[in-house]
C-alpha positions as CSV (number, residue, x, y, z in Angstrom):
1,M,24.5,38.6,18.3
2,D,22.4,36.4,15.9
3,M,21.5,33.0,17.2
4,P,22.2,30.1,14.7
5,A,19.2,28.8,12.9
6,P,17.8,25.5,14.4
7,P,18.7,22.4,12.4
8,L,16.2,21.2,9.7
9,P,15.1,17.6,8.9
10,V,16.6,16.0,5.8
11,R,15.6,17.4,2.4
12,V,16.3,17.0,-1.3
13,P,18.8,19.5,-2.8
14,L,16.9,21.0,-5.7
15,V,18.7,22.0,-8.9
16,T,19.7,25.6,-9.7
17,K,20.8,25.2,-13.3
18,P,18.8,23.9,-16.4
19,M,19.3,20.2,-17.3
20,G,19.3,18.6,-20.7
21,V,17.7,15.3,-21.7
22,W,20.6,13.0,-20.7
23,A,21.3,14.8,-17.4
24,S,17.6,14.7,-16.6
25,L,17.5,10.9,-17.3
26,Q,20.5,10.2,-15.2
27,A,19.2,12.3,-12.3
28,S,15.6,11.0,-12.5
29,R,16.8,7.3,-12.4
30,R,18.6,8.2,-9.1
31,N,16.0,10.5,-7.6
32,L,13.1,11.9,-9.5
33,L,12.9,14.9,-7.2
34,S,16.4,16.0,-8.1
35,I,15.1,17.3,-11.4
36,I,12.9,19.9,-9.6
37,P,14.4,23.4,-10.0
38,E,14.8,25.3,-6.7
39,L,12.8,28.1,-8.5
40,A,9.7,25.9,-8.1
41,T,9.6,26.7,-4.4
42,R,9.5,30.4,-5.1
43,Q,7.4,30.8,-8.3
44,P,3.8,29.8,-9.2
45,M,4.9,28.0,-12.4
46,V,8.1,26.9,-14.1
47,S,8.2,25.7,-17.8
48,G,10.8,24.2,-20.0
49,R,11.5,21.5,-22.6
50,T,13.3,18.2,-22.1
51,G,12.4,16.2,-25.2
52,K,8.9,17.7,-25.0
53,R,7.3,20.8,-23.4
54,W,6.6,20.6,-19.7
55,H,5.2,22.9,-17.0
56,M,5.6,22.5,-13.2
57,V,2.6,24.1,-11.5
58,M,2.7,25.2,-7.8
59,D,-0.2,27.8,-7.9
60,P,-3.1,26.5,-5.8
61,G,-5.7,28.1,-8.1
62,A,-4.1,26.5,-11.2
63,I,-3.9,23.2,-9.4
64,R,-7.6,23.3,-8.6
65,H,-8.2,24.1,-12.3
66,I,-6.2,20.9,-13.3
67,L,-7.5,18.5,-10.6
68,K,-11.1,19.6,-10.3
69,D,-12.5,22.2,-12.6
70,H,-11.0,20.8,-15.9
71,L,-10.3,17.2,-14.8
72,N,-11.0,15.7,-18.2
73,D,-8.6,18.0,-20.0
74,Y,-5.7,16.7,-17.8
75,P,-5.7,12.9,-17.6
76,K,-2.9,11.0,-16.0
77,S,0.2,11.2,-18.1
78,L,1.6,8.5,-20.4
79,V,4.6,8.3,-18.1
80,T,2.4,7.4,-15.1
81,K,0.4,4.8,-17.1
82,N,3.5,3.2,-18.6
83,L,5.0,2.8,-15.2
84,L,2.0,1.3,-13.5
85,K,-0.2,-0.4,-16.1
86,P,1.9,-3.7,-16.2
87,A,1.2,-4.1,-12.4
88,I,-2.3,-2.8,-11.9
89,G,-3.9,-2.9,-15.3
90,E,-6.9,-0.7,-16.0
91,S,-7.7,-0.3,-12.3
92,L,-9.3,2.7,-10.6
93,F,-5.9,4.4,-10.3
94,I,-5.2,4.4,-14.1
95,A,-8.6,4.2,-15.8
96,E,-10.1,7.4,-17.4
97,G,-13.5,8.7,-18.4
98,A,-16.5,6.4,-18.2
99,E,-14.4,3.4,-17.2
100,W,-13.0,5.3,-14.2
101,R,-16.4,6.7,-13.2
102,W,-18.2,3.3,-12.9
103,Q,-15.3,1.8,-11.0
104,R,-15.3,4.7,-8.6
105,R,-19.0,4.5,-8.0
106,A,-18.8,0.8,-7.4
107,S,-15.8,1.1,-5.0
108,A,-16.7,4.2,-3.0
109,P,-19.0,2.4,-0.5
110,V,-16.1,0.0,0.3
111,F,-14.3,2.9,2.0
112,S,-17.2,4.4,4.0
113,F,-16.6,5.5,7.5
114,R,-18.5,2.4,8.9
115,N,-16.5,-0.1,6.8
116,V,-13.1,1.5,7.6
117,R,-14.0,1.7,11.3
118,N,-15.0,-2.0,11.2
119,L,-11.5,-2.9,10.1
120,A,-9.8,-1.0,13.0
121,P,-9.4,-4.1,15.2
122,I,-7.1,-5.6,12.5
123,M,-5.0,-2.4,12.6
124,T,-4.9,-2.5,16.5
125,A,-3.7,-6.1,16.4
126,A,-1.0,-5.3,13.9
127,A,0.2,-2.3,15.9
128,S,0.5,-4.5,19.0
129,R,2.5,-7.1,17.1
130,S,4.8,-4.4,15.8
131,A,5.4,-3.0,19.3
132,D,6.2,-6.5,20.5
133,R,8.7,-7.1,17.6
134,I,10.4,-3.8,18.4
135,A,10.6,-4.6,22.1
136,S,12.0,-8.1,21.4
137,A,14.7,-6.7,19.2
138,G,16.4,-5.4,22.3
139,P,18.1,-2.0,23.0
140,R,19.8,-1.6,19.6
141,A,19.4,0.4,16.4
142,I,16.3,-0.8,14.4
143,N,15.3,0.0,10.8
144,L,11.9,1.3,11.5
145,F,11.2,1.6,7.7
146,D,11.4,-2.2,7.4
147,E,9.3,-2.6,10.5
148,M,6.6,-0.3,9.2
149,V,6.5,-2.1,5.8
150,T,6.0,-5.3,7.7
151,A,3.2,-3.9,9.9
152,T,1.3,-2.2,7.1
153,F,1.6,-5.2,4.8
154,D,0.2,-7.4,7.6
155,I,-2.8,-5.1,7.8
156,I,-3.5,-4.7,4.0
157,S,-3.2,-8.5,3.4
158,D,-5.5,-9.2,6.4
159,V,-8.1,-6.7,5.3
160,T,-7.8,-7.7,1.6
161,F,-7.6,-11.5,1.8
162,S,-8.6,-12.4,5.4
163,G,-8.3,-16.1,6.0
164,G,-5.8,-16.1,3.1
165,D,-5.8,-19.9,2.5
166,G,-3.4,-20.5,-0.4
167,F,-2.6,-16.8,-0.7
168,D,1.2,-16.4,-0.8
169,R,1.5,-13.1,1.0
170,D,5.3,-13.2,0.9
171,G,5.3,-13.9,-2.8
172,V,3.0,-11.0,-3.5
173,H,5.1,-8.7,-1.3
174,R,8.3,-9.7,-3.1
175,A,6.7,-9.2,-6.5
176,I,5.5,-5.7,-5.6
177,D,8.9,-4.7,-4.2
178,A,10.7,-6.1,-7.3
179,Y,8.4,-4.2,-9.6
180,I,8.8,-0.9,-7.7
181,S,12.6,-1.2,-7.6
182,D,13.2,-2.6,-11.1
183,A,10.4,-1.3,-13.2
184,G,9.6,2.0,-11.5
185,K,12.7,3.8,-12.8
186,I,11.9,6.4,-15.3
187,S,12.8,5.3,-18.9
188,L,14.3,7.6,-21.4
189,F,11.5,6.4,-23.7
190,D,9.0,7.9,-21.2
191,I,10.7,11.3,-21.0
192,L,10.8,11.5,-24.8
193,G,7.1,10.6,-25.0
194,L,7.6,7.6,-27.3
195,P,4.6,5.3,-27.8
196,D,3.9,2.7,-25.1
197,W,4.0,-0.2,-27.5
198,L,7.8,0.1,-27.5
199,P,9.1,-2.1,-24.8
200,R,10.7,-0.4,-21.8
201,P,14.0,-2.2,-21.0
202,G,13.8,-1.9,-17.2
203,R,10.3,-3.2,-17.2
204,L,10.9,-6.5,-18.9
205,M,12.7,-7.9,-15.8
206,S,9.6,-8.0,-13.6
207,G,7.2,-9.9,-16.0
208,S,7.3,-13.3,-14.4
209,G,6.8,-12.0,-10.8
210,L,3.9,-9.9,-11.9
211,R,2.3,-12.9,-13.8
212,D,2.6,-15.1,-10.7
213,M,1.2,-12.3,-8.5
214,K,-1.9,-11.9,-10.7
215,R,-2.5,-15.6,-11.0
216,V,-2.4,-16.0,-7.2
217,A,-4.8,-13.1,-6.8
218,D,-7.2,-14.5,-9.4
219,E,-7.3,-17.8,-7.7
220,A,-8.0,-16.2,-4.3
221,I,-10.8,-14.1,-5.8
222,D,-12.5,-17.1,-7.4
223,R,-12.3,-19.1,-4.2
224,R,-13.9,-16.3,-2.2
225,R,-16.6,-15.9,-4.9
226,Q,-17.6,-19.5,-4.3
227,A,-17.2,-19.6,-0.6
228,G,-18.9,-16.3,0.3
229,T,-18.4,-14.0,3.3
230,E,-17.8,-15.1,6.8
231,G,-17.8,-12.7,9.7
232,I,-16.9,-9.0,9.2
233,P,-16.5,-8.4,5.4
234,D,-13.0,-7.5,4.3
235,L,-12.1,-5.4,1.2
236,L,-12.5,-8.4,-1.2
237,D,-16.0,-9.2,0.2
238,L,-17.0,-5.5,-0.1
239,L,-15.7,-5.3,-3.7
240,L,-17.4,-8.5,-4.7
241,S,-20.7,-7.3,-3.4
242,G,-20.2,-3.8,-4.8
243,E,-22.0,-2.6,-7.9
244,D,-22.3,0.6,-9.8
245,P,-25.6,2.2,-8.6
246,E,-26.2,3.6,-12.1
247,T,-25.6,0.6,-14.3
248,K,-25.8,-2.3,-11.7
249,R,-22.5,-3.5,-13.1
250,H,-20.2,-5.7,-11.0
251,M,-16.4,-6.1,-11.4
252,S,-15.0,-9.1,-13.3
253,T,-12.3,-11.2,-11.7
254,A,-9.6,-9.3,-13.7
255,E,-11.1,-5.9,-12.6
256,L,-11.3,-7.0,-9.0
257,R,-7.7,-8.3,-9.1
258,D,-6.3,-5.1,-10.6
259,N,-8.1,-3.0,-8.0
260,L,-7.1,-5.2,-5.1
261,L,-3.4,-5.1,-6.2
262,T,-3.7,-1.3,-6.5
263,F,-5.1,-1.2,-2.9
264,I,-2.3,-3.6,-1.7
265,V,0.5,-1.5,-3.3
266,A,-1.0,1.9,-2.2
267,G,-2.3,0.6,1.1
268,H,0.9,-0.6,2.6
269,E,3.8,1.2,0.8
270,T,2.4,4.8,1.2
271,T,1.3,4.3,4.8
272,A,4.6,2.6,5.8
273,L,6.4,5.6,4.3
274,S,4.2,8.1,6.2
275,L,4.9,6.3,9.5
276,S,8.6,5.9,8.8
277,W,9.0,9.6,8.1
278,A,6.8,10.5,11.2
279,L,9.0,8.4,13.4
280,Y,12.2,9.9,12.0
281,L,10.7,13.4,12.7
282,C,9.7,12.4,16.3
283,A,13.3,11.3,16.9
284,F,14.5,14.5,15.3
285,D,12.5,16.7,17.7
286,Q,12.4,15.1,21.2
287,G,10.2,17.8,22.6
288,I,7.4,17.1,20.1
289,Q,7.8,13.4,20.7
290,D,7.4,13.8,24.4
291,R,4.2,15.9,24.0
292,A,2.8,13.3,21.6
293,R,3.7,10.5,24.0
294,D,1.9,12.3,26.9
295,E,-1.2,12.7,24.6
296,A,-1.1,9.0,23.6
297,R,-0.6,7.7,27.2
298,A,-3.4,9.9,28.5
299,V,-5.8,8.3,26.0
300,L,-4.4,4.8,25.8
301,G,-2.8,4.0,29.2
302,D,-0.8,0.8,28.5
303,R,-3.0,-0.6,25.7
304,P,-2.7,-0.3,21.9
305,A,-4.7,2.3,20.1
306,T,-8.1,1.5,18.7
307,G,-10.4,3.1,16.1
308,E,-12.4,4.8,18.8
309,D,-9.1,6.6,19.9
310,V,-8.3,8.2,16.6
311,D,-10.2,11.4,17.0
312,K,-8.8,11.9,20.6
313,L,-5.2,12.1,19.4
314,P,-4.9,15.5,17.6
315,L,-1.2,15.9,18.0
316,V,-0.4,12.4,16.8
317,R,-2.6,13.1,13.7
318,A,-0.8,16.5,13.2
319,I,2.6,14.8,13.3
320,L,1.4,12.5,10.5
321,D,0.0,15.5,8.5
322,E,3.3,17.3,8.8
323,A,5.2,14.2,7.8
324,L,3.0,14.0,4.7
325,R,3.7,17.6,4.0
326,L,7.5,17.3,4.3
327,Y,7.7,13.8,2.7
328,P,4.6,13.2,0.6
329,P,4.7,9.6,-0.7
330,A,3.4,10.7,-4.1
331,A,5.8,13.6,-4.3
332,M,5.4,14.3,-8.0
333,V,2.4,13.6,-10.3
334,S,2.0,14.4,-14.0
335,R,-0.8,15.0,-16.4
336,T,-1.0,15.3,-20.2
337,A,-2.9,18.3,-21.5
338,Q,-5.6,17.4,-24.0
339,A,-6.8,20.9,-25.1
340,P,-5.4,24.4,-25.5
341,D,-5.5,26.2,-22.1
342,E,-3.8,28.9,-20.0
343,L,-2.3,28.4,-16.6
344,C,-0.9,31.4,-14.6
345,G,-1.0,33.5,-17.8
346,R,1.1,30.9,-19.8
347,E,0.0,29.0,-22.9
348,I,-0.7,25.3,-22.5
349,R,-0.7,23.2,-25.7
350,P,-2.3,19.8,-26.3
351,G,0.3,17.1,-25.5
352,D,2.2,19.3,-23.0
353,T,3.3,17.5,-19.8
354,V,1.9,19.3,-16.8
355,I,3.7,18.3,-13.6
356,L,2.5,18.9,-10.0
357,P,5.6,18.7,-7.9
358,I,3.9,18.0,-4.6
359,Y,7.3,18.1,-2.8
360,A,7.9,21.7,-4.0
361,L,4.3,22.7,-3.4
362,H,4.5,21.6,0.2
363,R,7.7,23.5,0.7
364,H,6.8,26.6,-1.3
365,K,8.0,29.8,0.3
366,L,4.9,31.8,-0.6
367,L,2.5,29.3,0.7
368,W,4.1,28.1,4.0
369,E,5.9,29.8,6.8
370,D,9.3,28.3,7.5
371,P,8.5,25.6,4.9
372,D,11.4,23.2,5.5
373,A,10.9,23.1,9.3
374,F,9.1,20.4,11.2
375,R,6.1,22.1,12.8
376,P,3.1,19.9,13.4
377,E,1.2,22.7,15.1
378,R,0.4,24.0,11.5
379,F,-2.3,21.3,11.5
380,T,-3.8,22.0,14.9
381,H,-4.1,25.8,14.2
382,P,-7.3,27.0,12.6
383,D,-5.5,29.2,10.0
384,K,-4.4,26.4,7.7
385,A,-2.8,26.9,4.3
386,D,-4.8,27.1,1.0
387,R,-6.7,23.8,0.4
388,Y,-4.7,23.2,-2.8
389,A,-1.3,23.9,-1.2
390,Y,-1.5,20.6,0.7
391,L,-2.2,17.5,-1.5
392,P,-0.8,14.3,0.1
393,F,-3.8,12.4,-1.3
394,G,-4.5,14.5,-4.4
395,D,-7.8,16.3,-4.7
396,G,-10.9,16.7,-6.8
397,P,-12.9,13.7,-8.0
398,R,-9.8,11.5,-8.1
399,I,-8.7,12.2,-4.5
400,C,-7.3,9.0,-3.0
401,I,-10.2,6.7,-2.2
402,G,-8.3,5.1,0.7
403,A,-7.2,8.3,2.5
404,S,-9.4,7.7,5.5
405,F,-8.3,4.1,5.8
406,A,-4.6,5.1,5.6
407,L,-4.9,7.9,8.2
408,Q,-6.8,5.7,10.7
409,E,-4.2,3.0,10.3
410,A,-1.3,5.4,10.7
411,V,-2.7,7.1,13.8
412,I,-3.4,3.7,15.5
413,I,0.2,2.5,14.8
414,L,2.0,5.8,15.6
415,A,0.1,6.3,18.9
416,T,0.7,2.7,20.0
417,L,4.5,3.0,19.4
418,L,4.9,6.5,20.8
419,A,3.1,5.5,24.0
420,R,5.5,2.6,24.6
421,F,8.9,3.7,23.2
422,R,11.3,6.6,23.2
423,F,12.9,6.9,19.7
424,T,16.3,8.6,19.3
425,P,18.5,9.1,16.2
426,V,21.5,6.9,15.4
427,A,24.5,9.0,14.6
428,G,25.5,8.9,10.9
429,R,22.4,7.0,9.8
430,E,20.1,9.9,8.6
431,P,17.7,8.7,5.8
432,E,18.0,10.3,2.4
433,P,14.7,11.3,0.7
434,V,14.7,9.5,-2.7
435,M,11.8,9.2,-5.1
436,I,11.5,6.5,-7.8
437,L,7.8,5.7,-7.6
438,T,7.3,6.9,-4.1
439,L,9.4,9.1,-1.7
440,R,11.4,6.5,0.3
441,P,14.0,7.0,3.1
442,E,17.1,5.7,1.3
443,G,19.2,3.7,3.7
444,G,16.2,3.1,6.0
445,V,15.1,4.9,9.2
446,W,17.5,3.7,11.8
447,L,16.5,4.7,15.4
448,M,17.1,3.5,18.9
449,A,13.9,2.4,20.6
450,E,13.9,2.5,24.4
451,D,11.0,0.3,25.8
452,L,9.4,2.5,28.5
453,A,7.0,-0.4,29.5
454,G,9.9,-2.6,30.7
């Protein structure tokens, strides 16, 4: 008699029939991932037309071609730029060509191993505060997504504007959240590829909040420029002192502000999501949670995790890696082809939209064994998948500059929490994976947290 298959963690139901422009718009405004055809988890490439020609690419070799070997032929798409430019200007995330190269050269030393490790005590302190907040909430259901957003925003604001005199953290946080929720929704204008000088209706609502956020950041930068560095340099100090080694150029206040806001958005939202999904998965599989707790306690005892502990926690790190596989924060990225090309034997024309559906890539049946299952041991085993089958931080020259910062922060927080609490699911409160700008747990991650230190 066949045994029933074990349950799987939550996933997005992918479409099995073609969708027109209007249906695609309606679906994408609710959940961008819902427009991915199920075929994308079984084929190397899927093409179609929804207003304009598009191609979804899941073949690792073709993805390397796009992200690394022919980077200049595949810049970020107009959709991506239209969504993010009002908030983060011509920052490192959006800039192309020479403008991107000099900013990358000037910023790279900021995220060196030494600088990231020097910031670990801030992460440890935030992890400890998070554990205390969870414990003080009592033995009841807690929305761990909200808590992880609080913890990671504490960290990114501390390492970005340490001291923070006159810096309205709550105001910046509210402006970022409002922009993501109101302006991040895909516009029909974007899907049709209309020029970006045409105003996007959903993006007009957030203008005043963004202006206030930029003004506050500009003032904080100017104050720091005058006051100088005190103690261990934070991200703002490091960026202020950074220069392009080739041109000796330094960033202007506007360039600093756009990049700092990029780091604030990327540095708390994505890490909070990774931690939230990791905690959901640990509650989903109590056996893995118990093993990770044993590992964390053996290293930490009853103290919070530090930077020096990160490399001693391979299972905690593997849980995060697997959470990033199943629920990648940037679950879909797009590029616009600039030159005639061929991918997987298929013609690519200039102007075509080339989509990398990371969500489908990470669950591809030809690239991963049992792809929808939670199996962190994939990342502790030497025979890992193809390098370009796993892209939580992108790859090539434009790989996420803050990846090491995010992973250090996430390991410190997750290990600290798993060592102290047992997390269990709340009946009827499963999160729903929904992507607008990032892959969020719709409805929150509601878990019971039993304090084992009490």
